[in-house]
C-alpha positions in Angstrom: 0.0 0.0 -0.1 1.4 3.9 -1.0 1.2 5.2 2.2 4.9 6.7 4.1 5.5 5.7 7.2 4.5 7.8 10.0 7.7 9.0 12.3 8.3 8.4 15.7 8.3 12.0 17.4 8.9 12.7 21.2 6.4 13.7 23.5 4.6 16.6 21.6 5.5 20.3 23.1 2.8 23.3 22.9 3.8 25.8 21.0 0.2 27.4 20.2 -3.2 28.2 22.0 -6.4 27.6 20.7 -6.6 31.1 20.7 -3.6 31.1 18.1 -5.2 29.1 15.9 -6.9 30.2 12.5 -10.4 29.3 11.4 -13.8 31.0 9.8 -14.8 34.1 11.3 -17.6 33.7 13.1 -21.2 35.6 13.7 -22.6 36.7 17.4 -24.4 33.8 18.6 -24.8 31.6 15.6 -20.8 31.1 15.3 -20.0 29.8 11.7 -23.4 27.7 11.7 -24.9 29.9 8.7 -21.3 28.3 6.5 -22.3 25.0 6.9 -25.0 22.9 5.5 -26.2 20.5 8.6 -27.3 17.2 5.9 -23.5 17.8 4.5 -21.7 19.8 7.9 -18.5 17.2 7.4 -17.9 18.6 3.9 -17.4 22.0 4.9 -15.4 21.3 7.7 -13.2 19.1 5.2 -13.3 22.3 3.7 -12.0 24.3 6.3 -8.6 21.5 7.3 -8.0 22.2 3.7 -7.9 25.7 4.0 -6.6 26.5 7.5 -4.4 23.5 8.2 -4.7 20.4 10.2 -5.7 22.4 13.6 -8.1 25.0 13.1 -11.1 26.3 15.4 -14.7 27.2 14.6 -18.0 27.5 16.4 -21.1 26.2 16.2 -23.8 28.2 18.0 -22.1 28.6 21.6 -20.2 25.4 21.6 -16.5 25.6 20.5 -14.6 23.1 18.2 -11.1 22.3 17.6 -10.5 21.1 14.5 -8.1 18.3 14.4 -7.1 16.9 10.5 -3.6 15.6 11.5 -3.3 11.6 11.1 -0.7 11.5 13.7 -2.7 13.3 16.0 -5.4 11.2 15.4 -4.1 8.3 16.4 -2.6 9.8 20.2 -6.6 10.6 20.5 -8.1 7.4 19.6 -5.2 6.0 21.8 -6.3 8.0 25.0 -9.5 6.8 24.9 -11.7 6.6 27.4 -9.5 8.0 30.0 -8.5 10.6 28.5 -11.1 11.1 25.7 -14.2 10.8 25.1 -17.3 11.2 23.5 -18.7 14.5 23.4 -20.9 14.8 26.5 -24.0 16.6 24.7 -24.6 13.1 22.1 -24.7 11.0 25.8 -27.7 13.3 27.3 -29.5 13.2 24.1 -29.3 9.8 23.7 -30.8 9.1 27.4 -33.4 12.2 26.8 -34.7 9.6 23.8 -35.2 7.2 26.2 -32.3 4.7 24.6 -30.7 2.3 27.1 -27.1 3.1 27.0 -24.8 -0.1 25.4 -21.1 0.2 24.6 -21.2 2.7 21.4 -22.3 5.6 24.6 -20.7 4.1 27.6 -17.4 6.3 29.3 -15.1 5.0 31.8 -15.8 1.5 34.1 -19.4 1.1 32.2 -17.6 1.1 29.2 -15.3 -1.5 30.1 -17.4 -3.9 31.7 -19.4 -3.8 28.3 -16.7 -4.0 26.2 -15.7 -7.0 27.2 -18.6 -8.6 27.8 -19.3 -7.3 23.3 -16.0 -8.5 22.3 -16.9 -12.2 23.4 -19.9 -12.4 20.8 -17.7 -10.4 18.0 -14.7 -13.3 17.8 -14.2 -14.9 14.2 -15.0 -18.1 15.5 -18.1 -17.1 17.1 -19.0 -15.7 13.4 -18.2 -18.7 11.5 -20.6 -20.5 13.6 -23.3 -18.3 12.7 -21.9 -18.4 9.0 -24.9 -20.8 7.5 -27.5 -18.4 8.6 -26.1 -15.3 7.5 -26.2 -17.7 4.2 -29.7 -17.5 4.4 -30.1 -13.8 4.7 -28.1 -13.5 1.5 -30.5 -15.6 -0.5 -33.5 -14.1 0.9 -31.7 -11.3 -0.5 -31.2 -12.5 -3.9 -34.5 -13.2 -4.2 -36.0 -10.3 -3.3 -33.2 -9.0 -6.3 -34.1 -11.6 -8.4 -37.9 -10.2 -8.3 -37.2 -6.8 -9.0 -35.2 -8.1 -11.9 -37.8 -10.2 -13.8 -40.3 -7.3 -13.4 -37.6 -4.6 -14.3 -38.5 -2.8 -11.0 -35.8 -0.2 -9.5 -34.4 -1.2 -6.5 -34.2 1.4 -3.6 -30.8 0.0 -2.6 -30.1 1.4 0.4 -33.6 0.7 2.3 -33.3 -3.0 1.0 -29.5 -3.1 2.3 -30.5 -2.0 5.4 -33.1 -4.9 5.7 -30.1 -7.3 4.8 -28.1 -6.2 7.6 -30.8 -5.8 10.1 -31.5 -9.6 9.6 -28.2 -10.7 9.8 -27.0 -8.7 13.1 -30.3 -10.0 14.3 -29.6 -14.0 14.1 -25.9 -13.2 15.1 -26.5 -11.2 17.9 -29.5 -12.3 19.3 -30.5 -15.7 17.8 -33.9 -14.0 16.4 -35.3 -14.9 12.8 -35.8 -11.3 11.9 -37.3 -12.0 8.4 -37.3 -7.9 7.1 -36.3 -9.0 3.4 -39.3 -11.0 2.2 -41.5 -8.1 4.3 -42.5 -4.9 3.0 -44.9 -4.5 5.8 -44.0 -1.8 8.7 -40.9 -3.7 10.5 -38.0 -2.6 12.6 -35.9 -1.6 10.6 -38.2 1.5 9.3 -37.9 2.9 13.3 -34.1 2.1 13.0 -33.7 4.2 10.8 -35.5 7.2 12.4 -33.3 6.9 15.3 -29.5 8.2 13.7 -31.0 10.9 12.4 -32.9 12.5 14.8 -30.0 11.6 17.3 -27.4 13.7 15.5 -30.2 16.4 14.5 -30.6 17.1 18.3 -27.0 16.9 19.1 -26.1 19.8 15.9 -29.1 21.4 17.5 -28.5 25.1 18.1 -31.9 25.4 20.1 -33.4 22.5 21.8 -37.2 23.2 20.4 -38.2 19.2 21.1 -38.1 20.1 24.7 -40.8 23.2 24.3 -42.7 21.9 21.4 -43.7 18.4 19.9 -43.9 18.6 16.8 -45.2 15.2 14.7 -41.6 14.6 13.7 -40.8 14.5 17.4 -43.8 11.8 18.3 -43.0 9.9 15.7 -39.7 9.5 16.9 -41.3 8.6 20.2 -43.3 5.7 18.6 -40.1 4.9 16.8 -38.3 4.1 19.6 -41.1 2.4 21.7 -41.7 0.3 19.1 -37.7 -1.1 18.8 -37.4 -0.8 22.6 -40.9 -3.1 22.6 -38.9 -5.6 20.0 -35.8 -5.4 21.8 -37.5 -6.9 25.0 -39.2 -9.2 22.9 -35.3 -10.7 21.9 -34.7 -10.9 25.7 -37.5 -12.4 26.6 -37.2 -14.9 24.3 -33.6 -15.4 24.8 -34.0 -15.7 28.8 -37.0 -18.5 28.0 -34.0 -20.7 25.9 -31.8 -20.3 28.7 -34.5 -21.4 30.9 -35.6 -24.5 29.1 -31.9 -25.5 28.2 -29.7 -25.3 30.9 -26.9 -26.2 28.8 -26.8 -23.1 27.2 -25.7 -21.1 29.9 -21.8 -23.0 29.8 -22.4 -22.8 25.8 -24.4 -19.3 24.6 -25.6 -19.8 21.4 -25.9 -16.2 20.4 -24.3 -12.8 22.3 -27.5 -12.3 23.8 -27.5 -15.6 25.6 -23.4 -14.4 26.6 -24.5 -11.1 28.0 -27.3 -12.7 29.8 -25.2 -15.1 31.4 -22.8 -12.1 32.4 -25.1 -10.1 33.8 -26.2 -12.5 36.2 -22.6 -13.5 37.3 -22.0 -12.5 41.1 -20.8 -8.8 40.3 -20.9 -8.4 37.3 -21.5 -5.2 37.4 -23.9 -5.6 34.5 -28.0 -5.8 34.8 -30.5 -5.2 32.4 -30.0 -2.0 31.3 -26.8 -2.9 29.6 -27.9 -5.6 28.2 -31.0 -3.6 26.4 -28.9 -0.8 25.6 -26.0 -3.3 24.0 -28.8 -5.3 22.0 -30.0 -1.7 20.5 -26.3 -0.6 20.1 -26.1 -3.2 17.5 -29.0 -2.7 16.3 -28.6 0.3 14.7 -24.6 0.0 14.2 -24.9 -3.5 12.7 -27.5 -1.8 10.2 -26.4 1.7 9.1 -23.1 1.3 8.9 -22.5 -1.6 6.9 -25.6 -0.6 4.5 -24.6 2.2 3.9 -20.9 1.2 3.1 -22.5 -1.6 0.8 -24.7 0.9 -1.2 -21.6 3.4 -1.7 -19.2 0.4 -2.5 -21.6 -1.0 -5.6 -21.9 2.5 -7.0 -18.1 2.8 -7.0 -18.1 -0.5 -8.4 -20.7 0.5 -11.0 -18.8 3.4 -11.9 -15.6 1.8 -12.3 -16.1 -1.0 -15.0 -12.6 -2.1 -15.4 -12.6 -3.2 -11.2 -16.2 -4.5 -11.6 -14.9 -7.3 -14.4 -11.9 -7.7 -11.9 -13.7 -8.4 -8.7 -16.4 -10.8 -10.8 -13.8 -12.6 -12.0 -12.4 -13.3 -8.6 -16.0 -14.4 -7.5 -16.3 -16.4 -10.3 -13.2 -18.2 -9.9 -14.0 -19.1 -6.7 -17.3 -20.0 -6.5 -18.6 -20.3 -10.3 -21.5 -19.6 -11.7 -23.7 -21.1 -8.9 -21.9 -22.3 -6.2 -22.5 -21.8 -3.3 -20.8 -18.9 -1.4 -18.8 -20.5 1.3 -16.6 -19.2 4.3 -13.4 -20.3 3.4 -13.9 -19.2 -0.3 -15.2 -15.5 1.4 -11.6 -15.3 3.0 -9.9 -15.9 -0.3 -11.6 -13.0 -2.0 -8.8 -10.3 -1.3 -9.9 -8.2 -4.2 -13.0 -7.5 -3.4 -12.1 -7.2 0.2 -9.7 -4.2 -1.4 -12.3 -2.9 -2.6 -14.2 -2.9 0.6 -11.0 -0.9 1.9 -11.0 1.3 -0.8 -14.7 2.7 -0.6 -14.0 3.1 3.8 -11.0 5.1 2.8 -13.2 7.2 -0.1 -17.1 7.4 1.5 -16.3 6.6 5.3 -19.2 6.3 7.0 -18.3 8.1 10.4 -16.4 10.8 8.4 -15.6 12.7 11.7 -15.7 11.7 15.4 -17.0 14.3 18.4 -14.8 14.3 21.3 -14.1 15.6 24.0 -11.3 16.1 26.4 -11.2 14.8 30.3 -7.3 16.2 31.0 -5.4 19.2 29.7 -3.1 17.8 26.8 -1.1 18.7 23.7 -2.7 18.2 20.4 -0.1 18.7 17.5 1.7 21.5 18.6 -1.4 23.1 20.7 -2.1 23.2 24.2 -5.9 22.2 24.2 -7.7 22.3 28.2 -9.7 19.9 29.6 -13.6 20.3 28.2 -12.8 20.9 24.8 -14.7 19.6 22.3 -12.6 18.1 19.4 -14.2 17.4 15.8 -11.8 14.7 14.5 -11.3 15.2 10.7 -11.3 11.3 9.9 -11.2 11.5 6.2 -8.8 14.2 5.4 -5.7 12.2 5.2 -7.3 9.6 3.3 -7.2 12.0 0.2 -4.7 14.0 0.3 -1.5 12.5 -2.2 1.3 13.0 0.1 -0.6 9.8 1.8 -2.3 8.1 -0.9 -0.9 8.1 -4.4 -3.5 9.6 -6.7 -5.6 9.5 -3.9 -9.3 10.9 -5.4 -9.3 7.5 -7.3 -10.8 4.1 -6.7 -7.7 1.9 -7.0 -8.5 -1.3 -4.7 -5.3 -2.7 -5.5 -3.4 -0.3 -3.4 -4.7 -2.6 -0.7 -3.2 -5.6 -2.1 0.4 -5.4 -0.9 2.7 -8.3 0.9 0.1 -9.9 3.5 -3.5 -8.5 1.5 -5.8 -6.2 2.4 -6.0 -6.9 5.9 -3.0 -6.7 6.9 -2.7 -3.4 5.0 -5.7 -2.0 6.4 -4.7 -2.7 10.3 -1.2 -1.3 9.8 -0.7 1.3 12.7 1.0 3.4 9.9 -2.3 4.3 8.2 -4.1 7.2 8.3 -7.7 5.7 7.1 -9.5 4.9 10.4 -13.1 3.3 8.9 -13.5 1.4 12.1 -11.8 3.8 14.7 -8.7 3.3 16.3 -7.3 2.7 19.9 -9.5 0.6 22.5 -12.5 2.0 21.3 -12.1 0.0 17.5 -15.2 -1.3 16.1 -16.1 -4.8 17.9 -18.1 -5.7 14.5 -15.5 -4.8 12.6 -14.8 -8.5 11.2 -18.7 -9.2 11.0 -19.2 -6.5 8.8 -16.2 -6.9 6.4 -17.7 -10.5 5.7 -21.2 -9.2 5.0 -19.8 -6.7 3.0 -17.8 -9.9 0.7 -21.1 -11.7 1.2 -23.6 -9.3 -0.2 -20.8 -8.4 -3.0 -19.7 -12.1 -4.1 -24.0 -12.8 -4.4 -24.7 -9.4 -6.5 -21.6 -10.2 -8.8 -22.4 -14.2 -9.1 -25.8 -13.4 -9.8 -26.6 -10.2 -11.4 -25.6 -7.4 -14.2 -25.7 -4.7 -13.1 -27.6 -2.6 -15.6 -27.5 1.3 -13.7 -27.7 2.7 -10.5 -28.9 6.4 -10.4 -29.0 9.1 -8.5 -32.0 11.8 -7.9 -30.7 14.5 -9.7 -28.6 12.3 -12.4 -25.4 13.0 -11.4 -22.9 11.9 -9.2 -24.3 10.8 -5.9 -24.1 13.4 -2.6 -23.1 12.8 0.2 -25.9 12.8 3.1 -25.1 13.3 7.0 -27.5 11.6 9.3 -25.2 10.9 12.0 -23.9 8.6 9.3 -22.3 9.7 6.1 -24.4 8.2 3.0 -25.3 8.4 -0.7 -28.4 10.2 -1.5 -31.3 8.5 -2.9 -29.7 5.4 -5.0 -32.3 3.2 -7.4 -30.2 0.5 -8.9 -31.6 -1.4 -12.0 -30.5 -5.5 -12.4 -30.7 -8.0 -14.8 -30.6 -11.7 -14.1 -27.1 -13.7 -15.0 -27.0 -16.8 -17.0 -24.9 -19.5 -16.4 -23.1 -18.8 -19.2 -22.5 -14.9 -17.7 
């Protein structure tokens, strides 16, 4: 992979203060809010990083941010979590105010440590491998859904279908639940999940908490969606408890992550309770749905826009599985080029192009003295699009991930600047499952279908939209089923 090595440096020495940093000129009261589009706010902040350098300052309403776009400084911040760096306190307040239980995504301090241990055990590769047959069934349901659309020459709303796929997948692995949103067009849990992240992002970014004073229709709908999701979570937990009661041997060998969490929460001095379990059920539903589905949507879009890359990926899939062969766990593990396409997609179109952080103690970021409590806007994508880190950085070139050791080693290198799963102690626990889901979905698509077109609402390139995660706007896909001869 064509990245420069990160040099080893002495501990940073402060040469500047926050007031010394450049940045866009704010207005009274609103700060720089007039200069950003909330639905594409990351693009405005990335533009400031290009204009003012890797350390700059700006203000949204009464909240003052230091923007950090330097990859070495970002890596240092990631390693200092959770003791020295936490998520913004406002995010946790909004989360709990919405009535959502706190899981490993939101938790901090000792609560995070207890929950992290519990969650990581369920996402190890061996556990995911045991679940693979159920994941295959979910992929077959997606194939069947797309086959019907192809036969009817219907457009496919790409992201909603991919979110159904990821909800069904995570529900099986994490909860042992046969949630089947792919074969239903009725109102399903996915429709309620889709409202939570956008609402949370809007409230976190809002200069005034209007929802506390006036209940708008969108606020009432959010309350109904949260209630429906909580009811579903209670159902998952009740079903899992019933299985543990009926089959006590499951306590020594839990069959899914929820069973493992319930067993762990009942252990003496675990420090865990039902609220912790519910919080992590919700975390996995939300994170497992939104992030993987949006990455898949971007990946399919980019492959379609690069026919030679698409052809190479298809050739690898057909070389491994043939025209109708079963997509096996072992075979997916050998799809290095498809995995490289996933990593290149996440470099160019990360679903988390920024992270909102808050410092727990006085520190030095780069050469800037930053006091405790400061809000940090971590500009995660800036360096990934810089030619000094990646040759021809703006181009979609999956082969850059195919150096010695293959794409997995390149992506996990400590020298990397692309960090789509985060880094340090809070690196995403579901990254192995996410990559497996991506490879399975893409292999099924390339083996069984030709992509006739992917359309955007305006007819041009896909626009980026920020609703907590970054997604393409309104992609619609047209497919034709392939014959066995291709």
